[in-house]
C-alpha positions in Angstrom: -0.1 -0.1 0.2 1.4 3.7 -1.2 2.1 6.0 2.1 -0.5 8.8 2.3 1.4 11.9 2.7 -0.1 15.2 4.2 2.7 17.0 4.5 4.1 18.6 1.2 7.6 18.8 2.2 7.8 15.0 2.4 6.4 14.2 -0.4 8.6 16.7 -2.4 11.5 14.5 -0.4 10.2 11.1 -1.7 9.9 12.8 -5.5 13.7 13.8 -5.6 14.4 10.4 -3.5 12.6 8.7 -6.4 14.6 10.6 -9.0 18.0 9.8 -7.9 17.5 6.5 -6.6 15.5 5.1 -10.3 17.4 2.3 -12.0 16.9 0.8 -15.4 15.5 -2.7 -14.2 13.2 -0.6 -12.0 11.3 0.2 -15.0 8.1 -1.6 -16.7 8.9 -3.1 -20.1 6.3 -1.8 -21.6 7.5 1.8 -20.5 11.1 1.2 -21.8 9.5 0.3 -25.1 7.5 3.3 -25.3 10.5 5.3 -24.4 12.7 4.0 -27.2 9.6 4.4 -29.3 9.1 8.4 -28.2 12.9 9.0 -28.4 13.3 7.7 -31.9 9.6 9.8 -32.9 11.1 12.7 -31.7 14.8 12.8 -33.2 12.3 12.5 -36.5 10.4 15.1 -35.5 13.6 17.6 -34.4 15.2 17.0 -37.9 11.9 18.0 -39.8 10.8 20.7 -38.0 14.2 21.9 -38.5 13.3 23.4 -42.0 10.3 25.1 -40.3 10.2 28.6 -40.8 12.2 30.6 -39.0 14.4 27.4 -37.6 16.9 27.7 -39.8 17.8 31.2 -38.9 17.5 30.6 -35.3 20.0 27.7 -35.6 22.4 30.2 -37.1 21.7 32.4 -33.9 22.3 29.9 -31.5 25.3 29.0 -33.9 26.5 32.1 -33.6 26.4 32.6 -29.8 29.1 30.0 -29.5 30.2 28.5 -26.3 31.2 24.9 -25.0 30.7 22.6 -27.5 28.9 19.9 -25.9 25.6 18.6 -27.8 24.6 18.5 -31.2 22.0 20.4 -33.4 20.0 17.8 -34.6 19.5 18.0 -38.7 21.8 21.4 -39.3 24.7 20.2 -37.1 27.3 22.0 -35.5 27.6 21.7 -31.5 26.4 24.2 -28.6 26.4 24.8 -25.1 23.8 22.0 -23.6 21.3 24.4 -22.7 21.3 26.0 -25.9 21.3 22.7 -28.1 17.9 21.3 -26.0 16.3 24.5 -26.4 17.2 24.4 -30.1 16.0 21.1 -30.8 13.1 21.2 -28.7 11.9 24.4 -31.0 12.7 22.0 -33.6 10.7 19.1 -32.6 7.4 20.8 -31.8 7.3 23.1 -34.8 5.1 20.8 -36.9 3.1 19.7 -33.4 3.6 16.0 -34.3 5.3 14.9 -31.1 4.4 12.1 -28.5 1.8 13.7 -25.7 -1.2 12.7 -24.1 -1.1 11.0 -20.3 -3.7 8.3 -19.7 -4.5 6.8 -16.1 -6.7 4.3 -15.0 -10.5 6.3 -14.3 -12.5 6.4 -11.5 -15.6 6.6 -12.6 -16.5 10.3 -11.8 -17.4 13.0 -13.7 -14.1 13.7 -16.5 -13.8 9.6 -16.8 -13.9 8.3 -20.3 -14.7 4.5 -21.7 -12.5 3.3 -23.9 -14.3 -0.7 -25.3 -15.9 -0.3 -21.4 -12.5 0.2 -20.1 -12.4 3.5 -17.7 -9.4 5.7 -18.2 -9.0 9.5 -17.5 -7.2 11.7 -20.2 -4.6 14.5 -19.6 -3.2 16.8 -22.6 0.0 17.6 -22.1 3.7 17.8 -24.3 6.0 16.7 -22.1 8.4 14.6 -24.4 8.6 17.6 -26.7 10.9 19.0 -24.0 12.1 16.3 -22.1 13.6 14.1 -25.0 15.9 17.1 -26.4 17.1 17.6 -22.8 18.0 14.2 -22.3 19.5 13.6 -25.4 21.7 16.7 -25.3 22.9 16.3 -21.7 23.4 12.8 -22.6 25.3 13.6 -25.1 27.8 16.2 -23.3 28.3 13.7 -20.4 28.6 10.6 -22.7 25.9 8.3 -21.2 24.6 4.9 -22.0 21.1 4.1 -23.9 20.4 2.6 -20.3 20.8 5.7 -18.5 19.4 8.0 -20.9 15.9 6.2 -20.9 16.3 6.1 -17.1 16.5 9.8 -16.9 13.7 10.4 -19.4 11.3 8.4 -17.6 12.2 9.4 -14.1 12.1 13.0 -15.5 8.7 12.6 -17.3 7.3 10.5 -14.3 7.7 13.3 -11.9 5.9 16.1 -15.2 3.4 13.7 -15.1 2.1 13.1 -11.4 2.3 16.6 -10.8 0.1 17.7 -13.5 -2.5 15.1 -12.8 -3.1 15.9 -9.1 -5.7 17.8 -10.5 -8.8 17.2 -12.4 -9.1 19.4 -15.7 -11.5 20.5 -17.8 -10.5 18.6 -21.5 -8.9 21.7 -23.8 -11.1 23.9 -26.0 -14.5 23.1 -23.9 -15.9 25.2 -21.3 -14.8 24.5 -17.4 -17.1 22.1 -16.1 -19.1 22.5 -13.5 -18.5 18.9 -12.0 -14.7 19.1 -11.7 -13.2 21.2 -8.7 -11.2 24.5 -10.6 -7.5 23.3 -10.2 -5.6 25.6 -7.9 -3.1 28.2 -9.9 0.6 27.4 -10.4 3.4 29.0 -11.3 6.2 27.5 -13.4 5.5 24.5 -15.8 5.3 20.9 -14.5 7.6 20.2 -17.8 10.2 22.6 -16.6 10.7 20.2 -13.3 10.9 17.1 -15.6 13.6 18.9 -17.8 15.4 19.9 -14.5 15.1 16.2 -13.0 16.6 15.0 -16.2 19.5 17.1 -16.0 19.9 17.2 -12.3 20.1 13.0 -12.5 22.9 13.2 -15.8 25.2 16.2 -13.7 24.9 13.6 -10.3 22.9 15.8 -7.9 22.8 14.9 -4.6 19.0 15.3 -2.5 19.9 18.7 -1.4 21.1 20.0 -5.0 18.4 18.4 -6.8 15.9 20.3 -4.4 17.3 23.6 -5.1 17.9 22.6 -8.7 13.6 22.5 -8.5 13.4 25.5 -7.1 15.8 27.7 -8.9 13.3 26.2 -12.3 10.8 27.7 -10.3 12.3 31.0 -10.4 13.4 30.8 -13.9 9.8 29.8 -15.2 8.7 33.1 -13.4 8.2 31.0 -9.7 8.8 31.8 -6.5 5.9 34.3 -5.7 3.8 34.2 -2.6 0.2 31.6 -3.0 -2.0 30.7 -0.1 -3.5 27.7 -0.1 -6.6 26.8 -2.2 -5.9 29.5 -4.6 -7.4 29.0 -7.9 -9.0 31.0 -11.1 -12.5 31.9 -10.7 -14.8 30.3 -13.5 -18.0 31.3 -15.2 -21.2 29.5 -13.6 -22.8 27.1 -16.5 -25.5 25.0 -16.8 -25.9 22.0 -14.7 -25.1 18.7 -16.4 -27.2 17.0 -19.1 -27.3 13.0 -18.0 -26.0 10.5 -20.5 -25.9 6.9 -20.2 -23.6 6.3 -23.5 -20.0 7.9 -22.0 -17.5 6.6 -24.7 -14.7 9.1 -25.1 -17.1 11.9 -23.4 -16.9 15.3 -23.3 -16.6 17.0 -19.9 -20.1 17.0 -18.1 -22.6 19.7 -19.6 -20.5 20.4 -22.9 -22.4 20.4 -26.2 -20.1 20.9 -28.7 -20.7 23.0 -31.6 -24.2 23.9 -30.3 -22.5 24.9 -26.8 -22.9 28.9 -25.4 -19.0 29.5 -25.1 -18.0 27.4 -28.5 -20.4 29.8 -30.0 -19.2 32.8 -28.3 -15.7 32.1 -29.0 -16.1 31.9 -32.6 -18.2 34.7 -33.1 -15.3 36.7 -31.6 -13.2 35.8 -35.2 -9.9 33.9 -36.0 -7.1 35.1 -34.2 -3.4 34.4 -35.0 -1.5 31.5 -33.3 2.1 32.6 -32.7 5.8 31.1 -31.8 5.0 31.1 -28.6 3.5 27.2 -28.7 7.2 25.8 -29.9 9.1 28.3 -27.9 7.6 27.4 -24.6 8.8 24.1 -25.2 12.8 25.4 -26.0 12.2 28.2 -23.0 11.3 24.9 -20.9 14.6 22.8 -21.9 16.9 25.6 -21.3 15.5 26.6 -18.2 15.6 23.1 -16.6 19.2 22.4 -17.6 20.2 25.8 -16.4 18.4 25.6 -12.9 20.2 22.0 -12.5 24.1 24.1 -13.6 22.7 27.0 -10.8 22.3 24.1 -8.0 25.4 22.3 -9.1 27.4 25.6 -8.5 25.7 25.9 -5.4 22.7 28.8 -5.4 20.1 27.7 -3.3 16.4 27.4 -4.6 13.1 28.1 -2.9 12.2 25.4 -0.2 9.4 23.4 -1.1 9.5 24.0 -5.2 6.6 21.9 -5.8 4.3 22.4 -2.4 5.5 25.5 -0.6 3.1 28.4 0.1 5.4 31.0 -0.1 7.1 30.3 -4.2 5.8 26.7 -4.5 4.6 25.3 -8.1 1.1 24.2 -6.1 0.0 26.6 -3.3 0.2 24.1 -0.8 -0.5 20.1 -1.2 -4.1 20.6 0.0 -4.5 22.7 -2.7 -4.8 19.8 -5.5 -8.0 18.0 -5.6 -6.3 15.1 -6.6 -3.2 14.9 -4.6 -3.2 10.9 -4.0 -2.1 10.7 -7.9 1.4 12.3 -7.1 2.2 9.8 -4.5 0.6 6.4 -6.3 2.6 3.5 -6.8 5.7 5.9 -7.1 8.7 3.9 -7.8 6.8 1.0 -9.0 4.2 1.9 -11.7 5.9 4.9 -14.2 3.3 7.6 -16.0 4.5 8.6 -19.2 2.8 10.0 -22.6 1.1 7.5 -24.8 -0.5 8.9 -27.9 1.7 9.1 -31.1 0.5 11.8 -33.9 0.9 10.2 -37.6 0.4 13.2 -38.9 1.4 17.0 -38.3 -1.4 19.4 -36.3 -3.1 19.4 -32.9 -4.1 16.5 -31.8 -7.9 17.1 -32.4 -6.9 17.8 -36.1 -5.6 14.2 -36.9 -9.5 12.4 -36.7 -10.4 14.7 -39.2 -7.4 14.4 -41.2 -7.5 10.5 -41.5 -11.2 10.9 -42.7 -9.7 13.1 -45.6 -6.8 10.7 -46.4 -9.4 7.7 -46.6 -11.8 10.0 -48.9 -9.2 10.9 -51.4 -8.0 7.1 -51.4 -11.0 5.5 -51.7 -12.4 7.9 -54.2 -11.0 9.6 -57.6 -12.1 13.2 -58.2 -10.8 16.5 -59.0 -10.8 18.9 -55.9 -12.3 22.2 -58.6 -15.4 19.8 -58.3 -15.9 20.3 -54.9 -19.2 22.2 -53.8 -19.4 21.7 -50.2 -17.6 20.2 -47.3 -18.9 19.2 -43.6 -17.1 18.6 -41.1 -19.2 17.0 -38.0 -18.0 17.1 -34.7 -18.9 15.0 -31.6 -19.1 17.3 -28.5 -15.5 15.3 -27.5 -14.3 16.4 -30.4 -15.6 20.1 -30.4 -12.3 21.8 -29.2 -12.6 25.8 -29.7 -9.1 26.7 -30.5 -8.8 24.2 -33.7 -12.6 25.6 -34.7 -12.2 29.3 -34.7 -12.1 31.1 -38.4 -9.1 30.1 -40.4 -7.0 33.4 -41.0 -3.3 33.5 -42.0 -1.4 35.7 -39.3 2.3 36.4 -39.3 2.9 32.6 -38.6 0.8 30.8 -41.1 2.4 27.3 -40.2 0.9 28.0 -36.6 -2.3 29.2 -37.9 -2.5 26.0 -40.3 -1.4 23.7 -37.3 -4.3 24.5 -35.2 -7.1 24.6 -37.6 -9.8 22.1 -38.7 -10.1 23.9 -41.6 -6.3 23.6 -42.9 -6.5 20.2 -41.6 -9.4 18.8 -44.1 -8.9 21.2 -46.5 -5.1 20.9 -47.6 -5.4 16.9 -47.1 -8.0 17.0 -49.6 -6.5 19.0 -51.7 -2.9 17.6 -51.9 -3.9 14.3 -50.7 -1.5 13.8 -48.1 -0.3 15.2 -45.0 3.1 16.1 -43.8 5.8 18.6 -43.2 6.2 20.3 -46.2 2.8 21.3 -46.5 2.5 23.2 -43.8 5.1 25.3 -45.4 4.1 28.9 -46.5 4.2 28.8 -50.1 2.5 25.7 -50.0 -0.3 27.2 -47.0 -1.0 30.4 -49.4 -1.8 28.3 -52.3 -4.6 30.1 -54.0 -6.5 26.7 -54.6 -6.0 25.4 -51.5 -7.0 28.8 -50.1 -10.3 28.8 -52.0 -11.1 25.2 -51.0 -10.3 25.6 -47.3 -13.7 28.3 -47.5 -16.1 25.8 -48.2 -15.1 23.9 -45.3 -17.9 24.7 -42.6 -18.8 23.1 -38.8 -21.4 21.2 -37.9 -23.3 18.8 -34.8 -22.5 15.1 -35.0 -24.9 13.1 -33.0 -22.7 10.7 -31.3 -21.1 10.5 -28.1 -17.4 10.2 -29.8 -15.8 10.8 -33.0 -16.0 13.0 -36.3 -17.3 12.5 -39.8 -16.2 14.4 -42.8 -18.5 14.6 -45.6 -17.5 16.1 -49.3 -19.9 16.7 -52.2 -19.2 17.5 -55.8 -20.8 18.8 -58.4 -21.9 15.9 -60.2 -24.2 14.9 -57.3 -21.9 12.3 -55.3 -21.5 13.0 -51.9 -18.5 11.0 -49.8 -18.4 10.6 -46.4 -15.9 9.1 -43.3 -16.7 8.5 -40.0 -13.6 8.6 -37.3 -14.6 7.8 -33.6 -11.0 7.7 -32.5 -7.6 8.7 -34.8 -4.4 6.3 -35.4 -2.0 6.4 -32.1 -4.0 5.7 -29.1 -2.5 3.0 -26.9 -6.0 1.6 -27.8 -5.6 1.9 -31.8 -1.5 2.1 -32.0 0.5 3.5 -34.4 2.2 0.6 -36.0 6.0 0.3 -35.8 5.6 0.4 -39.7 3.9 3.4 -39.5 6.2 5.2 -37.2 9.0 4.6 -39.2 7.4 6.0 -42.4 6.7 9.3 -40.6 10.4 9.0 -39.4 11.8 8.6 -43.2 9.2 11.4 -44.2 10.4 13.8 -41.9 14.3 12.8 -42.6 13.9 12.8 -46.3 12.0 16.3 -45.9 15.1 17.6 -44.2 17.3 16.5 -46.6 19.9 17.0 -44.0 20.6 12.8 -43.0 21.2 10.4 -45.7 19.2 7.3 -46.0 22.2 5.2 -45.0 22.5 7.1 -41.4 18.8 7.3 -41.0 18.4 3.4 -40.8 21.5 3.3 -38.5 19.7 5.6 -36.5 16.4 3.2 -36.1 18.5 0.5 -35.3 20.3 1.9 -33.1 17.2 3.7 -31.4 14.8 0.5 -31.3 17.9 -1.1 -29.4 18.8 1.9 -27.3 19.4 -0.1 -24.0 22.5 -1.5 -25.8 23.8 1.9 -26.8 27.1 2.5 -25.1 27.3 5.8 -25.4 24.8 8.4 -26.6 27.0 10.1 -28.8 26.6 7.0 -31.4 23.1 8.1 -32.0 23.5 11.8 -32.1 26.4 12.2 -34.3 24.3 10.3 -36.8 21.3 13.0 -36.7 22.9 15.9 -38.1 24.2 16.6 -41.3 28.0 15.6 -42.0 
């Protein structure tokens, strides 16, 4: 039976102890396999993402900064300090929004639980790996660690970030706050930065005191360290009582009406808004701050006393502020929580189901997109995420506007009969014929508990439709090894920076990463030579 913690400092100490003492042999085989897949996926995402608009210029800027040659800039090549390189590689890896994501734990039947094939689960949207894998690779290369230690450090850090995140039930992104879920407390900093700090600190060999200071320093670097009070939480607007349903599959939060919800309609009425580089930059800053915090602690700097639950300067304003605190310590050291979803295609995860439907339509039917009269994307309440449904515009950073748009995902996939990195480059985005097709895409309500349905109407009267309940890439609908390798090769070939021979060797090394003696064997193959 797990220890029950009432004192935040005691729990912080236990979390730190777990990070330092975790051994490769302690990690479940399925988590080891998952982690190797996530690293392989991220290496491909980083190399492919290196060409995303703005990234070549950023790579040149980082090279101009100079400094110690500790780690390799994947894709372009060249070396720099580990913290700069981890930042750069994390930005590359998030650029086409294609990395592993989402925490999935056992559900308890309470509001927010979903049911997949009768099994209760709870999902938490997150993007941990896109920060932590680049940190592990850069720090691992700087110290010449083995593949086993790389896997162990990454799992230890990811598990910490995950446990801190799932300590509160949360409304799914893009939906109105649920009246049946208590509001999560105010936080400072980012739990993902703690994961990066844990990885860097472990690889640097920090002791428990230094590790604690490193977490406290990462709070400061991330904008934390201010005074908060137990139970402090953001206020939420009152909503109508939940609408009871007996059909609970991959459900939305109780009371959420999807495209018919007043909150949804009000947000869309505000019009389109510009996405920015902030999404990918966030992962880069988390990576850099995590490493810098560990380095500062190693140099003797002190952080806040209790970085996770301290009322003065902690991530949470006290352990009691977490509405599901027991998840932090349940099976600590015995069960490791890591991200489980693998995206086959670029774009925010909600766009993958419409993309899959569009690919099915173009692969099954012969037609000219000039003959399309109407495209209707029917969204179930669970699929109706506001930030992907907003009116589509082309802003100052067109790639991000495209990545987070149902309209673009559907229009581009129908038009190009594919969904890959190159389709999200600015010249492809601005194609007048594509933009004309996107204007024909409309959203409507799907009267099902989950999934989406795409309908395409042609001038000759033909109508094609495709229903997708859950996009490929879920643990219960997995992306196959062949699919993951194809994704990896597509991105490497798009970059033009890594040879086919080196790509094949990379895959072999990453699939048996636990047998690699020095991680530098991997990083040297993943860059232009």
